[in-house]
N, C-alpha and C positions, 0 to 999 in steps of 0.2 A: 392465508399463508401461515399465520402463527398457530400455536397450540398452547393453551393455558388451562389451568383448572377453572371449573365453572364459576368459582368465586371471584374471578378476575376478568370478567368479560370486557370491561372498559379498557383494560390493559391490552388485550388482544386486538380490539378494534383500533386503539390508538397506534399501536406498532404497525399494524397492517396498512394504515392510512398515511404513515409518516413519510414525507418526501426526504429521503436520506441525503446527507452530504458525504460523499465518498472522498475523504481528504487525501487519499493516496491511491492513484489508479493510473494505468497506462491505457493507450488506445486499444480499440477492438479491431480484430482482423476481419476483413471481408474476403479472404481467400477461400477458394473452393477446396475443402479439406477432405481427403480420403481417411480411412480408418486409422492408418498409421500416423498421419499428420495430426489428426484430432487427438489421438492418444499422446503424442509427443507434446502437445500443448497443455496437457493435464499433469505434467510432472516438472519438477525442477532439475531433473537429470538430463544432461546433454547426450547421454549414451543410449543405445537401443536397449530394450528390455532383455532380461536374461532369457536364454532359449526356453521355449515352451511356456512363457509367461506374457502378460500384457499389462500395460499401465492402466488399462480400463478396469482391471481387477484390483481396485483400490477404493478407499472411502470416497474419493473424489469421482472416480469413474462411476461408481454406483449412484452417487448423488446426481450426476448428469442424467442417467437413465431414469431415475425416479422423478426429478423435479423439472428438468428441461424438456423431456419428452412430451408432456402434456401441452407445453407452449407451442410445440410443433405439430399438434393434433395427433399425437401418438399416445397409446396407453402407458401409464407408469410402469417402469421396470421392463420396457420393451428391450429386446436383445440388441446388442451393439450394431449388428449388421443392418437391422431394420432402421435403427436410429440414423446411421450414417447415410443410408439410402434416402430417407426422407429429407435429411439435411441437404443433400445434393439436388433432390427434386425441387425443393423450394428455392434454392439458390442462396449464395452467401449473403447478399444484401438483405433479402427477406428474413433470413435467420437472424442476422444481427439486429434488424429492426424489431423483430418480435421479442427477442431475449432482452435487449436493452430496455424496451418499453416496459416489459413485464417486471423489471428489477425495481421499479418505483424509485430509482435514484433521481433526485431533483437537481443535484449540482455535483459535477465531477471536478476534482482538482488533479490535473493531469501532469504526470512526470513525462516530459517530452524528450528526455535525454538518452533513451535507449531504443535503438532500432525503430525510430519514429517513422521513417519512410515506409515501413511495412504495415502501418496501422492507421486507423482514422485519427486525424489530428483533433485537437480539442473542439474546433467548430464542427467537424464532421461527426464526432462522438455525440455532441450536444444535439445536433440535428436528428441523428438516428434515434436517440433516446427521448426526444421531446423534452430536453432538460437544458440546463446551463452548464458551462464549463469555464475553467480558468487554468492557467499554466503554473506549474511548479518547475523551476529551472534547476537542472542538475549541474553542480559545480564542475565536475571532472569533464563533462562534455563541453562546457564553455572553454575550459583551458585547452583541451585538445583541438577544438576548432580554431582557437586563437593561435596555437602553435603552428598550424598549417599556413598561417599568413606570413611566416618568415620573421617573426619578432625575435630580437636578440636577448641574451641573458640579462643584460643590464636594463632592458626595458620591460622585462617580463612582469614585474609586480604592478607597474603603472598600467600596462596594457591589459592585464587581467582585471584590474579594478574597473577600468573603463568598459571592457567587454561585459563584465558582470552587471554593471550599472545599466548598460543598454538593454541587456536581455531581461533584467529584472523589472524594467519599467512595464507596469501592467500585470506582472506576475504577483501571485499571492503568497509565495513561499519559495524556499530554496531547499535543495537536497544534496547530501553527500553519500557516496558509496565507499567511504574510507574503510568500512568493514570488509568489503571485497578487496580493495586495492592494497590494504596493509593489515588492518585490524583496529579494534577500538581501544587497544592498549598503546595508543600513540602518546608522545610527549604532550602534556596538556598546555604548555606555554607556547606563545607565538614564536616562530623563528625570527632571527635577526635578518636585516636586509642583506648582510654579507652571506649568510647561510642560504637565503633564497636565491641570490644571484649565482652562487656556486652550483647549487642543485639544479637551477634552471639551465645553466650551461651544459651540465652533464646530460640532462634529459633531452634538451633540444638537439644535441649532437647525436644521441642514440636513437631518438624517435620512439614510436610505439605508444602503448598505453601509459598513462600517468600513474605510476606506482611509488614514486619517491616520497617517503614519509615527510620530509621537510616541505615539499611543495604541497602535499595534501593538507598539512597543517596550515600552510599559508592560505590556501583556498578557504579553509574553514574559518580562519580568523578574519579574512576579508569579508566573508559572508556574515559573520557576527556583526561587523561594522554597519551592515545595511539595516539592522534591526528587524528584518523579516523573520518569520518562523523558519527554523532550520530543521529539516528532517534528517534523521540518521537511520539507515538500514541497520537492524539488529536481529540477531537470531537466524533462523533457517533461511536457506536460499540454495542456489546451485553449488556444486562442489568447487567452484572457483574460490569460495571462502573457506576459512578454517573455523569450524563452528565455535570452539571454545574461546576464540578471540573475538567473537561477536556478542559476548555477554555484555549487556548495557551497563552493568555495574562497573565495568572497566572505564567508563566515562566519568567516574565520580570526581576525580580531581579537575577535569575540564569543566564539569558542571559547577564546581565551586567558583570558577573564574568568570562565568558568563551570566547574563540575565535575559538574553533573548529567549523567546519560546523555543524549546527543544522538543521535537516530536520523535518519539521512539517508535519505529515501525516494526510490526510483526512480532518480534521479541521472543517467540516460542523457540525453544523450551525455557527461556529465561523471562517469561512474562511476569512471574512473581517478583523477580528482582526489579523489573521495570516498574511494577506497582509500588515497590518500596521507594524507588527514586522519585516517582510522582508524589508519593506521600510526604517526602521530606524536603523536596526542592519546589519552590513555588512556580518555577518556569518549566517544569518537566511534565510532559504528557505522553500517553502511549496509546497504541492500538494493538490488536491481535489479528489484523486483517487476513494475511495470507494463511495463517493457521486455521482460521474458521473454515475457509474453503477446503483446505487440504484434509482436515479431519472429518468432514462430512457429518455422519451421524453422531460422532463424538464431539462435535463443536460446542455442545452445551457445556461440557466440562471446561473447555478452554475459556469460554465467556464467563463462566462462574468464577474461575480462578483469577481472571483479570479484574474482577470486581471485589476481590477479597480485601485488599489493603488500599488500593489507589482511591483517592477521593473521586467522587462520581463526576465532578467537574473537570477531571483531567484525563478521562478515557474517551476515545473517539472511534467512530466507525470507519473502516476502510475495507476495500476488497483486494487491493493490489492486483486486480485483474490485468492480464496481459495476453493479448491474442484472441483466442476463441471467446466469443461473447457469452458462451456458457458460464465463464468465470465471473463476468460482471453480474449476471443474473444470480448465480449461486452465492456469490459474496453477500448480496443483499438478502436473499431468501433464507439462507442458513443463519445469518445473523438475526433476522427477525424471529425465526423459529426458536433460536437459542435464547435470546433475551426474553422472549415472551414466556418460555417454559421456566427459565431460571427465576426470573422475578415473580412469575405466577406462583411458583412453589413457595417462595418466601411470603407472598401474600396469603396463600392458603394456610400456611403454618401459623399465621398471626404475627410473624416477625416484622412485616412491613405493612403499611397502609397502601391500598391500591392507588391512591392519588400520588403517593411518593414514587411508586413503581412507574406510573405513567410519566411523571416528571423526569425521572432518571433515564428512562428509555429515550425520551425526546432530547435530553441533553447529550447522551452518547451518540444517538443517531444523527443529530443535526446541530443542536444548539451550541455545543462546545466548539465545533469547527467554525460555525459562524462567528463566534466571539473571538477565537484565537486568530483566525485568518482575516478578520474584519470584513466579512462578507455582508452584502446587502441582504435584507430580508427578502424572501421570495414574494 
C-alpha cells in the first residue's frame, strides 16, 4: 500500500500492517449504485454536476479508479463505465465486503446520527470489515428525536440530559454539528435555564431542524458534563455550512472554558489553525480525515501540513467515510500512502530516525485514538 524511500523499509512495512482506528466514520452503503449514484456519493455537493462535467473527474474520482478497481479484480485506471459495470456484477454486499476488508481498519468509531437507516449500523460495518466498531452519538440527533416525544419547554433541559445519558451509555464519544447548524462562532458560555426554556419553547412550537444557537450551546455544555470526548465538525463540508464560520480558531474562547477532550474533525482548509490549537491546549486534538480522501493524489501535502505544528500525540486518523465503501477503503489507503511518503522523506533526509517515524505513524493511525477514547487494546 505505502510508498517510501528505500531507506525507510521498516516504516513502510509498519504502516501497511497497522490496524487503523478510524475515530470518525459513518456506515457504509450496500445499495446497488449506478454511475450517477456513485458519482453523487463522491462529492459534498447536493447538486448535480455542471452540464458536460462529472464528479468522477476529480482527485477522488481518479483515486477510486486507481485504487479501488484492483480490489474488484479490475486493472488500475479502468474507465468509469467498466468500473460501475463490475461493481454491479459483483453486487453491493460483495463490493462492501471487499473494500472494507481491504482498508485494514481494525476499529470504527461510528457517527450514527445522520441518515443511519440507509447504511450499515456499527455491528453490520464491523461484520463486513472483520473489525470492531463503537458508537459516537450526535447531540443534535438526540435532541430532535426527543422533541418528537412531545416534551415541553420547561422539561426540555432535564429530558435532554436523560436522553443523552441513555444514548451515551456504551458510546465512546459525542459529536456536534454546530458548525452546520449555526457556526463555530457561538457564544462560548453556557446559556441560563431561563434562556434554554424560552428557546426550547420557540423551537418546539416551530418544529424542524435544531438551529437555535441557545439550544445548540445547551447541548454542547450538557455534553461537556459527561466527560466524554466531544467531536466538532470543522472546515469543509456540504454547502449547508458557511465555510469561514467553520474555522476551528473561532472555538478559542470555548476551549479556554472546558477540559474534556475536544476532537476537531476534517479542519481543511483550516488544518494549520487546528494544529495551533492542538499545540497550545492540552485537550485539543485534530484529524484531516475528509480532506485526505477528497484531495486524492494531493493528500500527502495535507498530511504533511497537519504534522507541522500539532504535537504528534494530538493527531488522529479518520476517514469520515459515508455511503460508498470506496470511501472507507480510500480513507485508509490514501492516509497510509501519504504518511509513509511524508515521514519517509524526513527519514531519508536525515531529519527523523526511522524508529521515530514508525512510532508517530502508529500513534496517529491507532494509538492516540485508543488513548483518548479509552479503547481496549486489540
